[in-house]
BAVOSE-978091 format. One record per residue (C-alpha): x, y, z; residue in three letters. Coordinates in steps of 0.02 Angstrom, whole numbers, plus 50000, padded with zeros to 5 digits. Layout:
XYZALA/...
***
This chain:
499914999950004UNK/500665017549954UNK/501095029350094UNK/499805041850039UNK/498475028250056UNK/499055026050233UNK/498775045150274UNK/496995042850207UNK/496625026650285UNK/497295030850455UNK/496475047550443UNK/497705055050566UNK/499205063650498UNK/498585080650429UNK/496795081450481UNK/497015079250669UNK/498575089150672UNK/497695104450612UNK/496225102150733UNK/497405099150871UNK/498525114150843UNK/497115125950816UNK/496115121650965UNK/497635120251086UNK/498165138151027UNK/496465146851060UNK/495875139351224UNK/495005153851314UNK/495745149151486UNK/497515148751416UNK/498505164051479UNK/498985176051338UNK/500795172851374UNK/500655153251362UNK/501605151251196UNK/503085162551267UNK/503035152351436UNK/503095136151339UNK/504555142951233UNK/505505147851389UNK/505275131051479UNK/505845120951325UNK/507335131751297UNK/507925131751480UNK/508385113151499UNK/509385115451651UNK/507835122151758UNK/506525111751664UNK/505525099651774UNK/505755081851711UNK/503865080051703UNK/503845092751558UNK/504975081851455UNK/504695069451311UNK/506045055551308UNK/506815047051158UNK/507655030451203UNK/509065025851073UNK/510485013051044UNK/511825024150976UNK/512615009250877UNK/510965006750781UNK/510595025550744UNK/511745034350631UNK/513605031450575UNK/514405048650590UNK/516215042850595UNK/516655027150505UNK/518435027850569UNK/517875020950742UNK/516895006350677UNK/518094993650752UNK/518535002250907UNK/520255004250978UNK/521634993250922UNK/522714999351064UNK/521454992151188UNK/521244973851125UNK/519754969151239UNK/518764984251159UNK/519324980750981UNK/518314972350845UNK/516564965050833UNK/516044976250685UNK/514874965450578UNK/513494975850502UNK/512594961550421UNK/512454952750590UNK/511054957850716UNK/512284952450866UNK/513714964650820UNK/514194982250797UNK/513394991650654UNK/514365008650659UNK/513175019650738UNK/514025032950854UNK/513945048850952UNK/514335059950808UNK/512915051650705UNK/511665054850851UNK/512285073350851UNK/512025074650661UNK/510185068950683UNK/509705082050823UNK/508595091150696UNK/507615075050670UNK/507335073050860UNK/506995091350885UNK/505725092150744UNK/504785077150825UNK/504665087050993UNK/505905076651087UNK/506585085851244UNK/507705072451317UNK/508815058251244UNK/509165042951337UNK/510605031651272UNK/510985014551306UNK/512685013051402UNK/514105021851314UNK/515625017351425UNK/516965006551359UNK/516374988551331UNK/517144971451302UNK/517014971451118UNK/516634953151091UNK/516014939551215UNK/515464922651156UNK/514464924150994UNK/513984942651021UNK/514644959951037UNK/514434974651166UNK/513594985551045UNK/512204987951169UNK/513394994451308UNK/513024982851447UNK/514704973951458UNK/515804987551536UNK/517584985551573UNK/518085003351596UNK/516965015851688UNK/518005031051647UNK/517865032951470UNK/516815031051312UNK/516705015351209UNK/517865018351062UNK/516565011250940UNK/515485026250987UNK/516805039950987UNK/517795047951124UNK/517475059151274UNK/517595074451165UNK/516225067451052UNK/515085065751210UNK/515465082451261UNK/514995089751091UNK/513375079451088UNK/512855086351253UNK/513335104251212UNK/512405104051047UNK/510835095651123UNK/510885107851261UNK/510875122151137UNK/509225115951076UNK/508505113051248UNK/508615094351238UNK/509285084851388UNK/510445069851380UNK/510255054951495UNK/511465040351527UNK/511095022751555UNK/512175016551696UNK/512584999751768UNK/512994995051953UNK/512474976651952UNK/513834968851849UNK/515304970651737UNK/515864961651577UNK/516284943151597UNK/518054942251648UNK/518084932251810UNK/518064912651785UNK/517734898051904UNK/518994883251913UNK/517474872551942UNK/516744878551771UNK/518254884151659UNK/519984878151609UNK/521514889051635UNK/521254899551476UNK/519454904051541UNK/518544891551422UNK/516934883651481UNK/517054865751527UNK/515214863351484UNK/515044866451306UNK/513204861951290UNK/512404873951416UNK/513954885651460UNK/513204886651631UNK/513914886751809UNK/512564881251921UNK/511964894152054UNK/512594890852228UNK/511434898052363UNK/511974908352509UNK/511584892952620UNK/512934882852513UNK/514244896352514UNK/514114899152702UNK/514384880752727UNK/515984881152625UNK/515174874852463UNK/515924889052350UNK/516684892252184UNK/518514896052157UNK/518524912652059UNK/520084916951952UNK/520574927951807UNK/521334921151650UNK/523094926151614UNK/523204943051528UNK/521574950051587UNK/522074953451772UNK/521974972151752UNK/520784975051605UNK/519424984651720UNK/519425001951768UNK/519475007751910UNK/520754994851971UNK/519704988252118UNK/518474980952004UNK/519854967751957UNK/519824959852122UNK/518594944752136UNK/518234948752312UNK/517064962252270UNK/515974950652173UNK/514644937352228UNK/515464922852138UNK/513994911752156UNK/513724905351982UNK/512404909451850UNK/510724917151900UNK/509154907751848UNK/508124923551868UNK/507174918152029UNK/507344919452211UNK/508994925252280UNK/509914919952122UNK/509044936152042UNK/510084946552157UNK/511704936952188UNK/511884927252030UNK/512914931651868UNK/511824936351716UNK/512334923851583UNK/514104924551652UNK/514254943951677UNK/515224946951841UNK/513964950651974UNK/514474962952103UNK/514234961452287UNK/513204976752313UNK/513084973652502UNK/514864978252525UNK/515174996052579UNK/516744996952466UNK/515654993052319UNK/514345006052362UNK/515675019452386UNK/516635013952229UNK/515115016652123UNK/514585032352200UNK/516365038652162UNK/516205032351979UNK/514615040451942UNK/515085057052039UNK/516505058351920UNK/515375054851771UNK/514235068751828UNK/515535080751852UNK/516555076551686UNK/515055077551571UNK/513625086451655UNK/512205074651595UNK/510465078051653UNK/510075062451735UNK/510305043151742UNK/509265027851688UNK/509905013851810UNK/509974995951738UNK/509374980451827UNK/508794989051979UNK/507944974252055UNK/509424963152046UNK/510434974852164UNK/510244974052356UNK/508984987452414UNK/510194993952543UNK/511355000452396UNK/509985010752316UNK/509555018852484UNK/511305026352495UNK/511755027452304UNK/510315037652238UNK/510315051352368UNK/512225053552350UNK/512185055352166UNK/510675067152168UNK/511535078652300UNK/513165079252209UNK/512245083452039UNK/511475098152125UNK/513145103652189UNK/513755103152013UNK/512375114951963UNK/511135102551892UNK/509615106751996UNK/508385095051909UNK/509495079451886UNK/508405064751879UNK/508645046251912UNK/507495032151856UNK/507775014051877UNK/507304998751771UNK/506324986451882UNK/505694972851761UNK/504014969351848UNK/502284974651809UNK/501524975551989UNK/501494994052054UNK/501434986052231UNK/503194979152194UNK/503814992552077UNK/503475005852209UNK/504644998652343UNK/506155004852243UNK/505455023652247UNK/504895022452425UNK/506035010452526UNK/507355011152396UNK/507435031352387UNK/507575030152196UNK/506675046352127UNK/505795036651992UNK/505705020251889UNK/505105014251720UNK/503265010751728UNK/503194992951676UNK/501394992351749UNK/500805005551626UNK/501724997051483UNK/500944979651511UNK/499144986751537UNK/499174999751399UNK/499794987351269UNK/498514974551325UNK/497094986751309UNK/497614995951147UNK/498724983851060UNK/497674968851106UNK/495904964251165UNK/496064968351353UNK/494804976651460UNK/495064995151483UNK/494624991951671UNK/496384986651698UNK/496825004551673UNK/495705009151809UNK/496554998051932UNK/498265002551869UNK/498005021351909UNK/497075017352074UNK/498755009152122UNK/499655024352100UNK/499435027252289UNK/500895014352315UNK/502125027152248UNK/501545041452353UNK/502705045352495UNK/503675061152560UNK/504845061552408UNK/504065052452264UNK/502505051252163UNK/501765042252013UNK/501875057451892UNK/503815055851899UNK/503745038251817UNK/504405035951648UNK/503055027851535UNK/503385017751379UNK/502515004651266UNK/504054994951206UNK/505844993351224UNK/507494984551179UNK/507224969751288UNK/505384964951261UNK/505134970551088UNK/504184984450995UNK/502364990350991UNK/502334984450807UNK/502834966750849UNK/501364966250985UNK/500204971950849UNK/500824959550727UNK/500624945750852UNK/498934950750921UNK/498134956950758UNK/498904945250629UNK/497524947050509UNK/497264965750525UNK/497644977550382UNK/499264987950392UNK/498195003150411UNK/497344996850564UNK/498934991350647UNK/499715008450605UNK/498225017450684UNK/498325006450836UNK/500135010150856UNK/499665029250858UNK/498185026650976UNK/499445017751099UNK/500695031751084UNK/499375044651111UNK/498815036551274UNK/500695035951331UNK/500835054151296UNK/499295059951380UNK/499065048851533UNK/499975053051687UNK/501905050351683UNK/503405055351569UNK/503325047651392UNK/504705038151315UNK/504815034251130UNK/505795019351084UNK/506865023750935UNK/506135017150765UNK/504375015850828UNK/504035032350753UNK/504595024750582UNK/503475009550605UNK/504724997150653UNK/504074980250705UNK/505504968550742UNK/505334949750751UNK/505494947450928UNK/506374953751084UNK/508184958051118UNK/509214957850963UNK/507674955850855UNK/507044973150918UNK/508694983250884UNK/508614987750700UNK/509515001450616UNK/508895019150580UNK/510295021150454UNK/510195008250309UNK/510394990350376UNK/511244975650305UNK/510364963150417UNK/509214951650312UNK/508034947750461UNK/507784966050489UNK/507624970450309UNK/506214957850269UNK/504994965650395UNK/503474975650340UNK/503574991750418UNK/502005000950471UNK/501415016350381UNK/502685016150247UNK/503395006650089UNK/505175007950163UNK/506134994450244UNK/507584994750368UNK/508704993550213UNK/508265011850183UNK/508735027450278UNK/507295029350404UNK/507385046350455UNK/505705050650365UNK/504885066050445UNK/503385063750333UNK/503005046450411UNK/501205046150478UNK/501775039350652UNK/503185053450656UNK/501985066350610UNK/500745060750739UNK/502095060550873UNK/502635078250830UNK/500875084150842UNK/500605075851017UNK/502165083551071UNK/501495101151025UNK/499945098751122UNK/500865090551268UNK/502005106251286UNK/500615118551267UNK/499495111451409UNK/500225110151579UNK/498835098251640UNK/499285085251508UNK/501065084851578UNK/500875086851764UNK/498975086651802UNK/498225074151921UNK/497475058751830UNK/495685054051876UNK/494865038151810UNK/493095042651737UNK/492505027551641UNK/493065010551582UNK/492154997951474UNK/492204980151532UNK/492614973151364UNK/493754981251228UNK/493144999551207UNK/493175015251299UNK/494315021951436UNK/494035039751494UNK/494925050351619UNK/495315068351672UNK/496895077751691UNK/496825093251800UNK/498305105051843UNK/498035109252027UNK/498585127851987UNK/497455130851836UNK/496015119551907UNK/495235117251737UNK/494685099651681UNK/495395090851524UNK/494255076351478UNK/495145062251379UNK/494355046651307UNK/495195032951202UNK/494305019751104UNK/495135002751074UNK/493584996250975UNK/493344996450782UNK/491715005050811UNK/491345023350867UNK/490795024051050UNK/489775036851145UNK/489935042051323UNK/488995053451446UNK/489985060151596UNK/489615071951731UNK/490245089351688UNK/491315102851767UNK/490945116551650UNK/489495123051531UNK/490515118051381UNK/492085110351320UNK/493205114651169UNK/494205102051072UNK/496075101551103UNK/496505086850999UNK/495665071850918UNK/496085057250797UNK/494785062950680UNK/494765080250613UNK/492845079450591UNK/492485078550768UNK/491405092650857UNK/492415107650907UNK/491335112151050UNK/490295101051169UNK/488825109251261UNK/488385102851429UNK/486515097451457UNK/485865093351630UNK/487675094551701UNK/488125080651585UNK/489295080951433UNK/489125068351283UNK/490705061951196UNK/490805052451033UNK/492485044651008UNK/493055037350833UNK/493545019050811UNK/495285015950858UNK/495415034050906UNK/495385047251046UNK/494705064751095UNK/495385077851214UNK/494195091751270UNK/494585106251387UNK/493385113851502UNK/492935132551480UNK/492975136251666UNK/493705131551817UNK/493055117451933UNK/491915124252067UNK/492815122152236UNK/492215107152340UNK/491435108752503UNK/492545100952641UNK/491855083652673UNK/491945073152834UNK/493365061452846UNK/493245043352909UNK/494425028952906UNK/493695013852817UNK/495255002752818UNK/496795002452931UNK/497964987452935UNK/499454978752852UNK/499254981152661UNK/498604964952577UNK/499944965652436UNK/501444972452527UNK/501714965152698UNK/503034979352738UNK/501684992952723UNK/500284999052833UNK/498795003852734UNK/497485017952777UNK/495955021352669UNK/494765035852694UNK/493045040152653UNK/492705058352626UNK/490835063252641UNK/489935052352518UNK/490885039052425UNK/491675047152270UNK/491415037552120UNK/491905038551926UNK/490055043651895UNK/490275060551988UNK/491085075351921UNK/492855077851976UNK/493105085952144UNK/494765094352180UNK/495275088552355UNK/497065085752425UNK/497165073752563UNK/498845073952666UNK/499165060352793UNK/500525063152929UNK/500905050953062UNK/501425054853245UNK/503145048353305UNK/503435043053476UNK/504055060753516UNK/502485069053466UNK/503095076253298UNK/502235073353135UNK/503065065752977UNK/502355066352807UNK/501715049752751UNK/500805053152584UNK/499825065952485UNK/498385059652381UNK/497205069352256UNK/496225054952187UNK/494975042752260UNK/495095030652332UNK/496045041352458UNK/497455031452545UNK/499035032352631UNK/500435018852630UNK/501635019152772UNK/503185009252798UNK/502774996552927UNK/504354998653027UNK/503975017153039UNK/502225013853087UNK/502625001453221UNK/503795013653300UNK/502535028053296UNK/501175033053417UNK/499885025553304UNK/499025042253268UNK/498845051153106UNK/498385068953067UNK/497365070552909UNK/497155086752814UNK/495945089452679UNK/496175105052570UNK/494985109852434UNK/496325120552347UNK/495315135952362UNK/495805141952533UNK/494755129352644UNK/495725116952749UNK/495075104052876UNK/496205093952988UNK/495745078553101UNK/496835068853216UNK/496365050253208UNK/496915037453342UNK/497245020353264UNK/498105012853417UNK/496655001053445UNK/
***
């Protein structure tokens, strides 16, 4: 099918862009200086809140080759030399930092404000039948991998990005290094594996090692000093318990397919990595870190590491330095432990990824999304909240949104799958959280699977298994140059970015569930900025038929901000305090109320539940009823509910702040057991009225 036919069939690229732009620029409640304010925010990268950003996640090796002279790495450092096979998906393909710098126009025009790169520090070039093109096999934590360029290239990229108001984030590793350490029980003197069938060293438990059943680690001759800094060459800083089988304690203390697993319980390891990444911050001035394999590191490590790095970045003049971690799990009750107990500012939202893809790229019930956002209470504590999570719909490990669509809608037309990709991206942009676009998704990449099969080139590819894929929304293949700014998905994401940037509520507003179908169909929610106090009403339709919906209104009328069909009504009139929405098939609408929400009367407060959390035994859960039970059938009421618990000394400490029903507080059980078992609950209607109640839960 020709590309022009896609634009017609998908009916999104030009039509909705004009509707969205026009509506968002003429909102009557927008201050006259809104455009100037938006411009200032997006030029001032240093002081921009991370919640205003749009991320682009990229493997530099697979993006653009700006310097062919570095394709083989550095021959003076043999462990980091070679591995360049551009026709093999497991090896280096030649992309580098100069290439990424050369394509900043492409990213800026798409509305990207932050680049997150896979690790760029010096790797072991070849390990087994693959290479370190992805960056996760680090041997030297002090310099850039020579396949990607040098320290000067990185500084140039950061400088040029910052001049455009684009931030740069590094992907960092503390869990492991490249596979250098061997075990005498598994390897010969040259380091070759004795088991040539599975190449596995069976995991030894802590109980086994404490009883004396241990591996004997050694470093093959000639590799004794390949790691930098030097302390990383000593096996005593590693767990040395054999290969992880990804469950139980092995997930924390085992080697990842042989990668040398560090003992992050040791203070010397904690201090060593704090020093490593403090130096990285001082040397290159990145805007933040994405942290790899967080759940495979001892929790006590994060409690020290993250605050230390944040404090150092602030001293280095980076006031909004942000850290977010990879915790590969879909349960918010589990994920949140790393932002609350673990003191990590944020994590990647695998919960949203799984549920959004299940609803919009599969046949799942939209009610899954209602439950997902109700679980945001798990993230709320004194220094973290759900709106700082990074949201995504596919990545380099699990695969692409295009793959999920091909698997779940094998018989669907390419136009339908393209539209579903755009719909899922739209949900990611406008639901709470910070959106992350996986490179190539904007060009309709699909991949054949996860891991290496999902890491195609943007520059022309020589990999046959990539080039035979049917990309969404285009006649191009990965054998072509895929920096096409006219691509229907690229154009859609560029339009989403404009609307996102022009409307604070769509970036930072509270997220209120409004409606969810039981079967495939509608999910509706409100976004409300607590300062502006104007409702944005959003509805997404995963069905192939148009859907209508009636909801309680907060305004006499609503005006269109953006829709996936340019023929949608520009203005909705409220009748009997209700607003009627029509949502196109596989589409969405965003409307903005013409007036502020009427301040709520302060309700009574009663505790409906208090006890150990049913899903997280380390938490004490308190749930409140405010006046009449708030349901999704009612118009949104702006209420801020703050819970503080009383210490034994009679002081109050903040536990949680909640803006959305069900109103809850999750308190660390250790803190609660050492408290006076009393809470002070404050209800604020954000219009000058406040009510406080002391509640005794000691009985």
